[in-house]
C-alpha positions as CSV (number, residue, x, y, z in Angstrom):
1,M,11.5,-18.7,-8.4
2,S,12.6,-19.0,-4.9
3,N,14.1,-16.8,-2.2
4,T,17.1,-17.8,0.0
5,Q,15.9,-18.6,3.4
6,P,17.8,-19.4,6.7
7,A,18.0,-23.1,7.3
8,S,16.4,-22.6,10.7
9,V,15.3,-19.8,13.0
10,S,16.0,-19.9,16.7
11,P,13.0,-19.7,19.0
12,V,12.1,-16.2,20.3
13,L,10.1,-15.4,23.4
14,I,8.7,-11.9,23.7
15,R,8.0,-11.5,27.4
16,G,6.0,-9.0,29.4
17,G,4.3,-7.0,26.7
18,T,0.7,-6.0,25.9
19,V,-0.5,-7.9,22.8
20,V,-2.6,-5.7,20.5
21,N,-4.8,-7.1,17.7
22,A,-7.5,-5.3,15.7
23,D,-10.1,-6.6,18.1
24,G,-8.5,-5.6,21.4
25,E,-5.5,-6.1,23.6
26,Q,-4.3,-8.4,26.4
27,R,-1.3,-8.9,28.6
28,A,0.5,-11.9,27.2
29,D,3.9,-13.4,26.2
30,V,4.4,-14.5,22.7
31,L,6.6,-17.6,21.8
32,C,7.8,-17.9,18.2
33,V,9.1,-21.2,16.9
34,D,10.2,-22.1,13.4
35,G,9.0,-18.8,12.0
36,R,5.4,-19.1,13.4
37,I,3.7,-18.0,16.6
38,A,3.5,-21.1,18.7
39,T,1.9,-19.8,21.9
40,V,0.3,-16.7,23.2
41,G,-0.2,-16.6,27.0
42,E,1.1,-15.4,30.4
43,G,4.1,-16.9,32.1
44,L,5.6,-18.6,29.1
45,E,9.0,-20.3,29.5
46,A,11.8,-19.7,26.9
47,P,12.9,-22.9,25.2
48,M,16.5,-24.0,25.4
49,G,18.7,-21.9,23.2
50,G,16.0,-19.4,22.5
51,R,16.2,-15.6,22.6
52,V,14.2,-13.6,25.1
53,I,13.0,-10.0,24.3
54,D,11.9,-8.0,27.2
55,A,8.7,-6.1,26.1
56,G,7.9,-4.7,29.5
57,G,6.0,-1.4,29.0
58,Q,5.7,-2.0,25.3
59,Y,3.1,-3.3,22.9
60,V,3.4,-6.4,20.8
61,M,1.6,-6.0,17.5
62,P,1.4,-7.7,14.1
63,G,4.1,-6.4,11.7
64,G,2.9,-3.6,9.4
65,I,1.6,-4.5,6.0
66,D,2.1,-1.7,3.4
67,P,-0.3,-2.6,0.5
68,H,1.1,0.1,-1.9
69,T,4.8,0.4,-2.7
70,H,6.9,0.7,-5.8
71,M,10.4,-0.7,-5.4
72,Q,12.8,-0.7,-8.4
73,L,10.1,0.9,-10.5
74,P,11.0,2.1,-14.1
75,F,8.9,5.2,-14.4
76,M,9.0,8.5,-16.4
77,G,12.4,7.7,-17.9
78,T,14.2,6.7,-14.7
79,V,14.2,4.0,-12.0
80,T,13.4,4.5,-8.3
81,A,16.4,4.8,-5.9
82,D,15.2,1.9,-3.7
83,D,15.3,-1.6,-5.0
84,F,13.6,-4.5,-3.4
85,F,16.4,-5.0,-0.8
86,T,17.0,-1.4,0.3
87,G,13.3,-0.6,0.3
88,T,12.2,-3.7,2.3
89,A,15.1,-3.2,4.7
90,A,13.8,0.3,5.4
91,A,10.4,-1.1,5.9
92,L,11.6,-3.6,8.5
93,A,13.5,-0.8,10.4
94,G,10.1,0.9,10.7
95,G,8.1,-2.1,11.8
96,T,6.6,-3.1,8.4
97,T,7.2,-6.8,7.7
98,S,5.3,-7.2,4.4
99,I,4.6,-5.2,1.3
100,I,2.4,-5.5,-1.7
101,D,4.2,-4.0,-4.7
102,F,3.1,-3.5,-8.3
103,V,3.9,-5.2,-11.6
104,I,3.3,-2.6,-14.3
105,P,3.4,-3.9,-17.8
106,D,4.1,-1.5,-20.7
107,P,1.2,-1.1,-23.1
108,K,1.0,-4.3,-25.3
109,Q,3.5,-6.1,-23.0
110,P,2.3,-9.6,-22.0
111,L,1.3,-9.6,-18.4
112,M,3.3,-12.8,-17.7
113,D,6.5,-11.3,-19.1
114,A,6.2,-8.3,-16.8
115,Y,5.4,-10.5,-13.9
116,R,8.4,-12.6,-14.4
117,T,10.6,-9.5,-14.5
118,W,9.3,-8.1,-11.2
119,R,9.5,-11.5,-9.6
120,A,13.2,-11.7,-10.5
121,W,13.8,-8.2,-9.1
122,S,12.1,-9.1,-5.9
123,E,14.2,-12.1,-5.1
124,K,16.6,-9.8,-3.2
125,A,13.8,-8.6,-0.9
126,A,14.4,-8.7,2.9
127,A,10.7,-8.7,3.8
128,D,7.8,-10.8,2.6
129,H,6.0,-9.4,-0.4
130,G,3.4,-10.0,-3.0
131,F,2.2,-8.2,-6.1
132,H,-0.8,-6.4,-7.6
133,V,-0.6,-6.6,-11.4
134,A,-1.6,-3.5,-13.4
135,I,-3.9,-3.9,-16.4
136,T,-2.6,-1.3,-18.9
137,W,-4.2,-2.6,-22.1
138,W,-6.6,-5.3,-23.2
139,D,-6.9,-8.2,-25.5
140,E,-7.6,-12.0,-25.2
141,S,-4.0,-12.6,-23.9
142,V,-4.6,-10.3,-21.0
143,H,-7.8,-12.1,-20.2
144,R,-5.8,-15.4,-20.3
145,D,-2.9,-14.1,-18.3
146,M,-5.1,-12.8,-15.5
147,G,-6.4,-16.3,-15.1
148,T,-2.8,-17.7,-14.9
149,L,-1.8,-15.1,-12.4
150,A,-4.8,-15.6,-10.2
151,R,-4.9,-19.4,-10.3
152,E,-1.2,-20.3,-10.3
153,E,0.8,-17.3,-9.0
154,G,-1.2,-16.1,-6.1
155,V,-2.2,-12.7,-7.5
156,N,-5.7,-11.7,-6.3
157,S,-5.7,-8.0,-7.1
158,F,-5.4,-6.1,-10.4
159,K,-4.5,-2.4,-10.6
160,H,-6.0,0.1,-13.0
161,F,-4.4,3.5,-13.6
162,M,-7.1,6.0,-14.6
163,A,-4.3,8.6,-15.0
164,Y,-1.1,8.9,-17.1
165,K,-2.6,9.5,-20.5
166,N,-0.4,8.3,-23.4
167,A,1.4,5.9,-21.1
168,I,-0.3,3.4,-18.8
169,M,-3.8,4.8,-18.5
170,A,-6.6,2.3,-18.7
171,D,-9.7,3.6,-20.6
172,D,-13.3,2.7,-19.7
173,E,-13.4,-0.3,-22.1
174,T,-10.3,-1.8,-20.4
175,L,-11.8,-1.1,-16.9
176,V,-15.1,-2.9,-17.9
177,N,-13.3,-5.9,-19.4
178,S,-10.8,-6.2,-16.5
179,F,-13.4,-5.7,-13.7
180,R,-15.6,-8.4,-15.2
181,R,-12.7,-10.8,-15.5
182,A,-11.6,-10.1,-11.9
183,L,-15.1,-11.0,-10.7
184,E,-14.9,-14.3,-12.6
185,L,-11.6,-15.1,-10.9
186,G,-12.4,-13.9,-7.4
187,A,-9.9,-11.1,-7.5
188,M,-10.1,-7.5,-6.4
189,P,-9.9,-4.7,-8.9
190,T,-8.0,-1.6,-7.6
191,V,-7.9,1.8,-9.1
192,H,-5.7,4.9,-9.1
193,A,-8.6,7.4,-9.5
194,E,-7.6,10.5,-11.5
195,N,-9.2,11.5,-14.7
196,G,-6.3,11.3,-17.1
197,E,-7.9,13.3,-19.9
198,L,-8.5,16.2,-17.6
199,V,-5.1,16.1,-16.0
200,F,-3.5,16.1,-19.5
201,L,-5.6,19.1,-20.6
202,L,-4.9,21.1,-17.4
203,Q,-1.2,20.4,-17.7
204,Q,-1.1,21.8,-21.3
205,E,-3.1,24.8,-20.3
206,L,-0.9,25.6,-17.3
207,K,2.3,25.3,-19.4
208,A,0.8,27.6,-22.1
209,Q,0.2,30.2,-19.3
210,G,3.9,29.9,-18.4
211,I,3.3,28.1,-15.1
212,T,5.9,25.4,-15.3
213,G,7.2,24.9,-11.7
214,P,6.1,22.4,-9.1
215,E,3.3,24.8,-8.0
216,A,1.5,23.8,-11.1
217,H,1.4,20.1,-10.1
218,P,-1.6,20.4,-7.7
219,L,-3.3,22.9,-10.0
220,S,-3.3,20.2,-12.8
221,R,-4.8,17.6,-10.5
222,P,-7.5,19.3,-8.4
223,P,-9.8,17.3,-6.1
224,A,-12.6,17.2,-8.7
225,V,-10.3,15.3,-11.1
226,E,-9.8,12.6,-8.5
227,A,-13.4,12.6,-7.3
228,E,-14.8,12.2,-10.9
229,A,-12.6,9.2,-11.5
230,A,-13.4,7.6,-8.1
231,Q,-17.1,8.0,-8.7
232,R,-16.8,6.6,-12.3
233,A,-14.9,3.6,-11.1
234,I,-17.3,3.0,-8.3
235,A,-20.3,3.2,-10.7
236,I,-18.7,0.8,-13.1
237,A,-18.0,-1.6,-10.2
238,D,-21.6,-1.2,-9.1
239,V,-23.1,-2.1,-12.5
240,L,-20.8,-5.1,-12.8
241,N,-21.4,-6.1,-9.1
242,V,-17.7,-6.4,-8.3
243,P,-15.9,-5.2,-5.1
244,I,-13.4,-2.4,-5.7
245,Y,-10.4,-0.9,-3.8
246,V,-9.5,2.7,-4.3
247,V,-5.8,3.4,-3.7
248,H,-4.3,6.6,-2.2
249,V,-7.6,8.5,-1.5
250,S,-6.4,12.1,-1.0
251,C,-9.4,14.4,-0.9
252,A,-12.7,14.8,0.9
253,E,-14.7,14.3,-2.2
254,S,-13.3,10.9,-3.0
255,A,-13.7,9.8,0.7
256,E,-17.3,10.9,0.6
257,A,-18.0,9.0,-2.6
258,I,-16.7,5.8,-1.0
259,A,-18.8,6.5,2.1
260,R,-21.9,7.0,0.1
261,A,-21.4,3.8,-1.9
262,R,-20.8,1.8,1.3
263,M,-24.0,3.2,2.8
264,R,-25.8,1.8,-0.2
265,G,-24.3,-1.6,0.6
266,Q,-21.7,-1.6,-2.1
267,R,-18.3,-3.2,-1.4
268,V,-15.9,-0.3,-1.8
269,Y,-12.7,0.0,0.1
270,G,-10.4,2.9,0.5
271,E,-6.7,3.4,1.2
272,V,-5.0,6.5,2.5
273,L,-1.3,7.4,2.5
274,A,0.5,8.5,5.6
275,G,1.7,11.6,3.7
276,H,-1.8,12.6,2.7
277,L,-2.8,12.5,6.4
278,L,0.0,14.8,7.5
279,I,1.3,17.1,4.7
280,D,-0.5,19.9,2.9
281,D,-0.2,21.5,-0.5
282,S,1.9,24.5,0.7
283,V,5.0,22.4,0.0
284,Y,4.5,23.0,-3.7
285,R,4.8,26.7,-3.3
286,H,8.2,26.5,-1.5
287,P,10.7,28.8,-3.3
288,D,13.4,26.0,-3.5
289,F,12.7,23.8,-6.6
290,E,14.4,20.7,-5.0
291,F,12.2,20.9,-1.9
292,A,8.9,21.4,-3.9
293,A,9.8,18.8,-6.5
294,A,10.6,16.3,-3.8
295,H,6.9,16.4,-2.9
296,V,5.6,15.8,-6.4
297,M,3.5,12.7,-6.3
298,S,0.0,11.8,-7.6
299,P,-2.5,12.5,-6.3
300,P,-0.8,15.6,-4.8
301,F,-0.9,16.7,-1.2
302,R,-4.0,18.7,-0.5
303,A,-5.2,21.6,1.5
304,P,-5.5,21.0,5.3
305,E,-9.3,20.5,5.3
306,H,-8.8,17.3,3.2
307,Q,-6.5,15.9,5.8
308,A,-9.2,16.3,8.5
309,A,-11.6,14.5,6.2
310,L,-9.3,11.6,5.7
311,W,-8.8,11.1,9.4
312,R,-12.6,11.1,9.8
313,G,-12.8,8.5,7.1
314,L,-10.4,6.2,9.0
315,Q,-12.2,6.8,12.2
316,A,-15.6,6.0,10.7
317,G,-14.4,2.9,8.9
318,H,-15.0,4.2,5.3
319,L,-11.2,4.2,4.7
320,H,-9.6,0.9,5.6
321,T,-5.9,0.8,5.1
322,T,-2.9,3.1,5.3
323,A,0.0,2.8,2.8
324,T,2.9,4.9,1.5
325,D,3.1,4.6,-2.3
326,H,6.8,4.4,-1.5
327,C,8.5,5.5,-4.8
328,T,11.8,7.2,-4.2
329,F,13.4,9.5,-6.7
330,C,16.5,11.6,-5.8
331,A,17.0,15.3,-6.5
332,A,19.0,14.6,-9.7
333,Q,16.1,12.5,-11.0
334,K,13.5,15.1,-10.1
335,A,15.6,17.7,-11.9
336,A,14.3,16.3,-15.2
337,G,11.3,18.5,-14.7
338,K,13.2,21.7,-13.8
339,L,11.6,23.5,-16.8
340,D,8.4,21.4,-17.1
341,F,6.6,20.2,-14.0
342,S,4.9,17.4,-15.9
343,K,8.3,15.8,-16.3
344,I,9.1,15.6,-12.6
345,P,9.1,11.9,-11.7
346,N,6.1,11.3,-9.5
347,G,6.9,9.7,-6.1
348,T,7.9,10.1,-2.5
349,G,9.1,7.8,0.3
350,G,7.8,6.8,3.7
351,V,7.8,3.0,4.0
352,E,10.0,3.3,7.1
353,E,8.1,6.2,8.7
354,R,4.5,5.1,8.2
355,L,3.9,3.3,11.5
356,S,5.6,6.0,13.6
357,V,3.8,9.0,12.0
358,I,0.4,7.3,12.1
359,W,0.9,6.3,15.7
360,D,2.1,9.8,16.7
361,A,-0.6,11.7,14.8
362,G,-3.3,9.0,15.4
363,V,-2.9,7.2,18.7
364,N,-1.1,10.0,20.6
365,T,-3.8,12.5,19.6
366,G,-6.8,10.2,20.5
367,R,-7.9,9.8,16.9
368,L,-7.2,6.1,16.9
369,T,-7.0,3.4,19.6
370,P,-4.1,1.0,19.5
371,A,-6.4,-1.7,18.2
372,E,-7.7,0.7,15.5
373,F,-4.0,1.4,14.6
374,V,-3.4,-2.3,14.1
375,A,-6.5,-2.5,11.9
376,V,-5.5,0.3,9.6
377,T,-1.7,-0.5,9.4
378,S,-1.9,-4.3,9.2
379,A,-5.0,-6.4,9.8
380,N,-7.4,-4.8,7.3
381,A,-4.8,-5.1,4.5
382,A,-4.4,-8.8,5.4
383,K,-8.1,-9.4,5.3
384,L,-8.8,-7.4,2.1
385,F,-6.0,-9.2,0.2
386,N,-6.8,-12.6,1.7
387,I,-3.7,-13.4,3.7
388,H,-5.3,-13.3,7.2
389,P,-4.8,-14.9,9.6
390,R,-1.4,-15.9,8.3
391,K,-0.6,-12.2,8.4
392,G,-2.1,-9.2,10.3
393,C,-2.7,-10.8,13.7
394,V,-0.9,-12.1,16.8
395,A,-2.3,-15.5,17.1
396,V,-1.2,-19.1,17.3
397,G,-0.3,-20.4,13.8
398,A,0.3,-17.0,12.3
399,D,3.6,-16.0,10.8
400,A,5.9,-14.6,13.4
401,D,5.8,-11.2,11.8
402,L,5.8,-8.9,14.8
403,V,6.7,-5.5,16.0
404,V,7.5,-4.7,19.6
405,W,6.4,-1.1,20.0
406,D,7.8,1.3,22.5
407,P,5.2,4.1,23.0
408,S,7.6,6.2,25.0
409,A,10.5,6.3,22.5
410,S,10.9,9.3,20.3
411,K,12.9,10.3,17.2
412,T,13.2,13.2,14.9
413,L,12.8,12.0,11.3
414,S,15.4,12.9,8.8
415,A,16.9,11.8,5.4
416,R,20.2,11.7,7.2
417,T,19.2,8.8,9.4
418,Q,16.7,7.0,7.2
419,H,17.5,3.6,5.7
420,S,15.9,4.4,2.4
421,K,18.3,5.3,-0.4
422,G,16.2,8.3,-1.3
423,D,17.9,11.7,-0.5
424,F,14.8,13.4,0.9
425,N,12.3,12.7,3.7
426,I,8.8,14.2,3.4
427,F,8.6,14.0,7.2
428,E,11.9,15.8,7.7
429,G,12.2,17.4,11.1
430,R,9.0,15.9,12.5
431,T,9.6,14.4,16.0
432,V,7.5,11.4,16.6
433,K,6.7,9.5,19.8
434,G,6.2,5.8,19.4
435,L,8.8,3.6,17.6
436,P,9.6,-0.1,17.1
437,S,12.2,-1.4,19.4
438,H,12.2,-4.8,17.6
439,T,10.9,-6.1,14.3
440,L,10.5,-9.8,13.7
441,R,10.0,-11.3,10.2
442,G,9.3,-15.0,10.1
443,G,10.7,-15.2,13.7
444,H,14.0,-13.7,12.7
445,V,14.9,-10.5,14.6
446,A,15.5,-8.2,11.7
447,F,15.7,-5.0,13.7
448,A,16.6,-4.5,17.3
449,N,17.2,-1.3,19.2
450,G,18.2,0.7,16.1
451,Q,20.3,-2.0,14.4
452,L,19.2,-3.9,11.2
453,D,20.1,-7.5,10.7
454,V,18.9,-8.3,7.2
455,A,20.3,-9.8,4.0
456,P,19.1,-9.9,0.4
457,G,16.7,-12.8,-0.2
458,Q,15.4,-13.3,3.3
459,G,11.9,-12.2,2.3
460,R,9.4,-14.7,0.9
461,Y,7.0,-14.3,-2.0
462,V,3.5,-14.7,-0.5
463,K,0.8,-16.1,-2.7
464,R,-2.6,-14.6,-2.0
465,P,-5.5,-16.9,-2.7
466,T,-8.5,-15.7,-4.7
467,F,-11.8,-15.2,-2.9
468,G,-14.4,-17.9,-3.0
469,P,-18.0,-18.1,-2.0
470,V,-18.8,-14.3,-1.8
471,F,-17.3,-13.7,-5.2
472,D,-19.1,-16.7,-6.6
473,A,-22.4,-15.4,-5.4
474,L,-21.7,-11.9,-6.7
475,S,-20.8,-13.4,-10.1
476,R,-24.0,-15.4,-10.3
477,K,-26.0,-12.2,-9.3
478,A,-24.2,-10.2,-11.9
479,A,-25.0,-12.8,-14.6
480,L,-28.6,-12.9,-13.5
481,H,-29.0,-9.1,-13.8
482,A,-27.0,-8.7,-17.0
483,P,-28.9,-7.0,-19.8
484,Q,-30.5,-9.6,-22.1
485,P,-30.6,-9.2,-25.9
486,V,-34.0,-8.1,-27.2
487,A,-35.6,-10.5,-29.7
488,R,-36.9,-8.8,-32.8
489,N,-39.3,-10.3,-35.4
490,A,-37.9,-10.5,-38.8
491,A,-39.3,-7.9,-41.2
């Protein structure tokens, strides 16, 4: 399966900016040739026929990597508004040059069948992309297909939904089998941590009490439901000696569980969504159904004290990446849950706004330095999913995936001006300071001064190698400490 690529990309010189990587910043020009970074240094000359971008007074950073999106996702009886072209075009407009999306097989569907379906959908992507593959059931064919995906298709992460009972929820037996297989393959298990049994029970109880509107959504998924699942997944990973990545951490209790495990030396990594950093649970009590329903996603937005805890987790290094869970449903789709909140399709947007809202609420407030911003929006994801230094840094030989960032530019975010096909913006009316002036993907200037220049198929599928020596050592250690059968004398 291949994507359409331009025959050649003209050289681009980004001149006069401050280059920011996760380990610091320097004044330097950046020359991009044939889709890669050719030179980083001062006083560079533009090659014949090349384009020059004046980055004076701006930062030059690696393009954002959003490790959690859902483009063209069939879910809860409908399909997201953004497909792989419109969603990745929106990403590029916001400075994000790569996404990692999700292949989600139906229960009993062969993994390779689902993977081929998603790969076909993604051929229209404008940005580079890869896939996590969800494990929604278990048998020997799943074990085999995980090996094929890891060894041949460049999939080095497998997702496990601990929520969504009677649909895609993975039980503990599936978690154990899949985690152990991931360790054998040198792949990273990831988890959506919510106790699906408790969520289902609470949903039924709330509806029995006549609480059927969006206000019931957070009541059915309290922080304890998330924390229990996170702790359980961390404990299973600890016993099996496999690293684990917890997606969309939304509450203090889950962040604390990750921090405790890391202090014990366990390899646990946490992701936080831009929305969870900035939006609180009051949105679900809004009197307008469309407004409240537009914010329904899982885990839900939390009380303000949880936002403070998530920022502290990023600052302390216990939470490592920022994402969006971009999963856009329009008002007509959300209306399916008008009489029953549990039928509101779960999902919100944000792939275009992520960098600007995190810069504004993080760097502009002093919570993050520019280098820390690069770490949590790009470099850490590249390292955790094994595509660094090809992605996630401004360095010779890396892909020319870059964002020229104007820290003085400002904009009021709105659904009316977004590139996403969703009809709602969870950051509606928020004025942010700090925006991309240019976005380069593979050396092609995809966005410049408010104008997109993208076409379907320009994005590449990026294979992510499995992990080697560290995982090999962990696998040997796990085998060494595995419980041994007890020999019994015959009676």
